[in-house]
N, C-alpha and C positions, 0 to 999 in steps of 0.2 A: 884348122886355121881358116880355111876358106869358108867353112860353115859358120864360124864366129863372125867373119866379115859380112856374110850374107844376112845373118840375124841382125847385126848392127845396122846395116843398110835398110832393112825392112822396118826396124824400130824408128830410124830417123825419118823415113818417109811417112810413117804413121803420125809421128809428132808434128811434123810440118803440115801434114794434111789437117790435123786437128786444129792447129793454130789458124789455118786458112779458113776452116769452117767457122771457128769462133769469131773471126774478124768479119766474115761475110754476114753471119747472123746479127752481130752487133751493129754492123753498118746498115742493115735493113731496119733495125729498131730505131737507130738514131736519126730521126727526121723531125721536122718542126711539128708535124701533125701529132706524133706520139708524145712530144714534149709538153704540149699544152696542158697546164695544170688544172686540177680541180681544187676547190676551196672548202675547207672544213673549219668549224669552230665549235667550242664547247659552251653550252648554256650555263646559267648560274647553278643548275642542279648537277652539272658535270656531264650531261648527255652530249655526245658529239653528233652534230648535224651538218649537212652539206649546205653551203651557200651558193645559190645560183646567181651567176653574174651574166650580164648581157655581153656576149662575145661578138665583136665587130671585126670584120676583115677589111683592112685598108690597103690591100694589095701587097704592100711592101712590109707590113707588120700587122699583127693581130693584137687585140687587147680585150681584157675582161673588165667591163665597167661596173663599178660599185656605186650605185645611185645614192645610197645613204651618205657616202663621203664625197660625192661629186668628183670622182677621179677613178682611174683604172687601178685595180689591185695588181694587175700584171700587164706587161707589154712584151710580146715575143716576136723575134725575127731572126732570119738567117743573115749572116754577115760573112762575106768571102773576101779573099785577097784581091780579086778583080774589082769588087765594089769599092773597097777602101782606096785602091790605086787610082781610080778615076775621079776626076773633079769637074763635073759638068754643071754644077749648080751655083747660083749666087744667093747667099743668105739674105732673105727679105724681112725677116722678123715680123711677119704678118700673122699674129695670133688670131685664130678664128674659132667660132663655136663648131662643135662636131654635130652636124645635123643627122648623122647616121645613128646617134644615140636616141633611143625611143623617146626619152624624156628630155632630150637635148642635154648637152654637157654644161659645165660651168662656163662662165664668160670671162673675157680678158679683164673686165672691170671688177670682177670679184677679187682680183689681186691688187688692184690700184690702191696705193697708200696703205697697204697692209704690212709693209716691212719685209715681205717675203718675195723671192723670185718666182717667176713662172718656170719651174725647173723641168727640163725635158727628161722623160723616162727613156724613150728611144732618141738618142742624140741626133741633132740636125747633121752633124759632121759624118755620122755613119751612113747617111743617105745622100751624100754629096754627089754620087754617081748619076743622079737624075734630078732635074728641077722639080718634077712632079713629086718624086719620093721625098725630097727635102721639104717641100712646101707642106706636105701632109704631116710632117713631124711637129708643125706649129698648131695643129688641132688641139683644142683645149683638153680633149680626152687624154692627150699625151703629156699633160702638165700635172705637176704636184707642187705644193708650196714648199720651198726650200730656203733656208737662210742663205744669204749671199756668200758668206764665208765657206759654207759647205758646197754650194753649187759651183762656185769658182775655184774651190780648193780641191779636196780629196775626191769628190765625186767626179770632177773634171779630169783629174789624174787617172782615175779608174777607167773613164771613158777612153782616154788616150791609150792606156795599157791594153784595153780590149781590142782596139783597132790594130795595135801592134801584134797582138796574138793572132788576129785574123790573117794578117800578112804572113806570119811565121808558120801558122798551122793550116792555111789555105781556106778552110771552111769551119765556121763555128755557129752555134745557136746561142743567142743571148735572150735571157728573160729577166726583167727587172721591174721594180715597183716600190711603192711605199708599204710599210707595215702598219696596218690599220686597226689592230686590236686595242690600241690605246693612242690617244692623240693629245697634242699640246693645246689645241683649241680650234676655233672656227674662224673663217674670214669670208667677207663678201655677203651679198644678199642671198646667194645660193648656199651659204653655210658650207664652204669647202673645208674639209678637215685638214689640219696641219699635222703631219706624222712626226713621231719622235725619231723614227729610223727608216732607212731604206735598205733594200737588198738587191743583189744582182747575182745571177748564176751564169756561168759560161761553160759550154760543152763543145769540146773539140770532136767533130764528126768525121775527120779525115783519116783514112787508113794510112798506117796501121796504129798510130799513136792516139787512140781514142782516150779521152780523159775529161774530167769535169772539176769545177771548183766553184765555191760560193763565197759571197761577201755580205756582211751586214755592217752598216755605218750609221752612226747617230747624226741627226740633222743639226749639226753644230760645227764649229771650227775644229778640225782634227789635225794632228801633227805627226802621228806615227807613220812609218812606211806602210805601203799598201798591204804587204804580206801580213801585217799585224791584224788586219780586219778580215782575213781570209779564213775559211772554214769548209767543212764538208757540205755537200748539198743536203744531206740528211739533217744536219744542224739547221740549215736554212728552212727546211720543211717544218721542223719542230717549232721554230720560232714564228713562222708566218702563217701556219695553217694550210699552206699550199702543198699539193702533192704533184711533183713533176714525174712524167712518165707513169701516170696512174695505172695503166694496164700492166705494168711490169714491176709491181711492188716487190715480188718475191723472186725476181729474175737475178741470178748471180752475175750475169753479164753487166747489168746496170749497176749493181752494187760494187763491182770491181772498177768502175770508171775512175775512182779517186785514188787509185794506187800509183798513178804516174805523176811526175812533177811538171810544173810549168816553168818556163824561162822568165825569171824575174828581172834579169839584167842588173842585179844588185846583190850585195852580200846579205844573205838572209838574216833576219833578226829572230832569235829564238825565244824572245820574251813571250810568255804565254798570255794571250789576250783574254779578256773577260767580256766578250761582246754580247753574250746571251742575256746579261742583266738589262733591266728596263728602266734604269734611272733617267730622270728627265734631263735633257740637254740644257746647258746654260746658254740660253738664247736671249738676245735683246732685240726684239722685233722692231723697235723704234729706230735703232741705230743701223739696222740692216738696210743696205741699199738695193733697190730693184734693178735687175739686169735684164735688158731687152734681149 
């Protein structure tokens, strides 16, 4: 009997030790540096090639600028409970050219009378812990044309949900941007592309509940619960051409990130979404109001 108890104790110690090693390994991998995506696309002949973007570090967030579309294909940053809890900034709404972009970014005037909002990718409210940090979110490299009903609607709700998750989970990585493989059209003298859709992924990097989730939303007025637009990060990768954690493609630790659930604060809707389709959104640019 004592021998059985001893064997049980040894097995329990082994299991707990294995879980600890698993968490430590994953905790080491889950950092912003490793999460920075690479960008791939297919040519008309079906050949897959890598797209090199200009990566710019703005201290509080990084971005990958796509010159052809005059906006960032991704913006990535760390968001913590402490950052969200502090409010040390006054929103000034001073949109400015990003002079760190080699060819310079789009300008505020590109959006003037276009019918589209200058939509933040990294929200100003996420950087309210610092005046400098929030001011940098108004760089035009952090903007993408969004319909007002989308910008002030479900996209804003998702931003609010992400901040809530940062508080609940302590530390998360956020990567977001437009999907630029097909566009509605162009605006402004710099020919800024208007995306059909936007994506966002969130990665909980706090021990022990590491997890990840992705979203894709059309650039139009949306009415479903946020959970309807959620999906796996792998689905987001397939739709966007981005590869998150590119050094760990075959790592089972990364692949298992999406096995845990997030707190939605609502009764889940089990209606199966069809987000992967690329139908054009029903937009009326002339009626859309610009939001500063």
